[in-house]
N, C-alpha and C positions, 0 to 999 in steps of 0.2 A: 321444666324451667327453660331448657334449651329451645324447645318448640315455641314457648311464649316469647323469648328474646328474639328468635328469628321472625316471628309474626310481627312484633313491634318494630323491628328494624325495617321489615318490608313496608309496613304502614308509613313509617317516617320517610323512607325513600320515595314512596308513591306520592306523598304530600309535597315533597320538595321538587319532584319531577313534573308536577302539574304544569301544563303549558301556561305561559304568561306569569307564573308566580314570581320569578326573578325580575321580570320586566316591570311589575307593578308594585314592588316593595318600595315605599317612599324613602328617600334619603334627604339630606339637607339641600341637595341640589334640585330636588323635585318640588320645592315650595317657591312660589313667586308672589311676593307681597303685592306687586302691582296688579296682579290678577285678582287678589282678594277685594280690591275696591270695586271691580266690575262684576265679579262673580263670587260673592261671599258664599261660604260653605262649599267651595269647589273641592274636588278631590282628583288626584291623579288617576286617570283611567288606564293609561298604558304608555309605554315608551319603546323606542327602537332606534336603530342606526341604519342609515342608508349607506350602502357600499356599492359602488359601481365599478366593475372590472378591477376589483381589488383596491380602489381608491375610496377612502372614507370621506363622505360628503357632508353629512350632518347627523346630529342626534335629534330625534323628534320626540315631543311629549304632548299628550292630550289630557286636558283637564276639563271636567264637566261637573254638573250638579248631581246629587244623588238621584237615581232613577233614570239616568241618561240611557237612551235607546238608539242604537246606531241605524235603525230602519227609518227614522224620522229626523234626520240631521238638521234640515232647514228650520224646523220649529223649535229647536233647542239652543240655548246659549252654551258656548264652549270656547276654550282657548287652545290653540294648536301652536306650539313653539318649535322652531327649528334653530338649533345651536350649531353654527357652521364650523366645520373643521378645515375649510379651505376658503380662498378668496374667490369672489365672483363679481362681475359687473352687474349693476342693476338692470341694464338692458338685456344681458344674457338671461338673468333670472326671470324677467318679465316675459321674454320671448319663449323660454322653456315652459313657463306656466301656461301660456296660451296653447302651446303644443299639447301639453298634458290635458288641459281643459277640453280640447277638441276630441279627446277619446270618448267623452260622454255626450257631446252635443255638437251640432253644426254651428259654427261661429263665422259670421261674415267677416270679410277683411276690414270693413268699416268699424264693426264692433270690436274686433281684435285690436285695431289701432287705438281706439278710444280706451280700452282696458289697459293696453300697454302704457299709454300716457298716464292713466290713473295710478298704475303700479309704480311707475317711475317717480311719481309724486310722494308715495308713502314708503317705498322700499329703496334705500340707497345702495350704492356699491357696498358689497359685503366683504368684510375682512375676517380672517380666521379668528374665532372667538366671539363674533357678533351673534346676538340672539334676536331673531325676528319672531314676534308672536302676532298671530291673527286671531281675532275674537269674533266669533259668529254672533251677530245681534239680530235675532229673528224680527222680521218686519222692518229692519233698517239697513242691513248689509254687513259689511266687515270693517272692524276697527283694527288698526295696526300699532304695535309697539316695537321700537327698536332699542335693544339693550335696556328695557324697562321704562322707556319714555315714549309718550304718545307721539306718533308720526303722522297720523291722519286717518281718514276713513274713505271707504269707497261705498257710497250709499246706493247700491244696486243689488237687489235680491238674487238675480240670476248670476251675477258675478260671484257673490258669496257662495251660492250653491255649487257652482262649477269649480271655483277656486279651492274650497275645502274638500271637494270631491277628488282633487288630485291625490290626496292621501286616504280619504275615508270612503270613497265610492267603491262599490264592487267592481267597477270598471277601471280601477287604478292600475297603473303599470307595475306597481310594487305590492302585490298581494300579501307577501310576508310582513312587510312593514305595516300595512293596514291591520293585519291580524294582531301584531304586537301592540299597536296603538289602541285597539278595541278590546284588548285582553281582559280588562276589568269591567267591561260594560255589563249592565244589568241583563 
């Protein structure tokens, strides 16, 4: 009886300790009605928090359709949300995004400036508590929502690939956050 109880306790601990388990258990905060209109049947794939030098920056969540595969991101619709824990200017956010996108590809100054202009059009100054969601739209580009309301699109496939790659590419500067976001992927 004691051996059986020890075995069952070990099995339970192993199940609870599985990487990504806690990050992908849905809560009421993990459902976005505005995403259901664009991605019906979406499910939470993973979530994590970005902390830099001890400062909490944002909570990230990734939603996708069943069968989502991280090795073919550009061909799949998904929603990536950042719930900010600090204030940031739109300009700083756009410039940092370009810096991170350059980890994966060479981007000319002309293209960088055009994309910064595009991002400033769809991503405002950010206040603590704001939620920015980017939705990958294969064949179209990226759609953005700010606090659940449509804020615009950037209809550029290369922009969408590199932008979402900030978090989801193997070349990301935050591999632990990427692993948490992709924890529930097929």
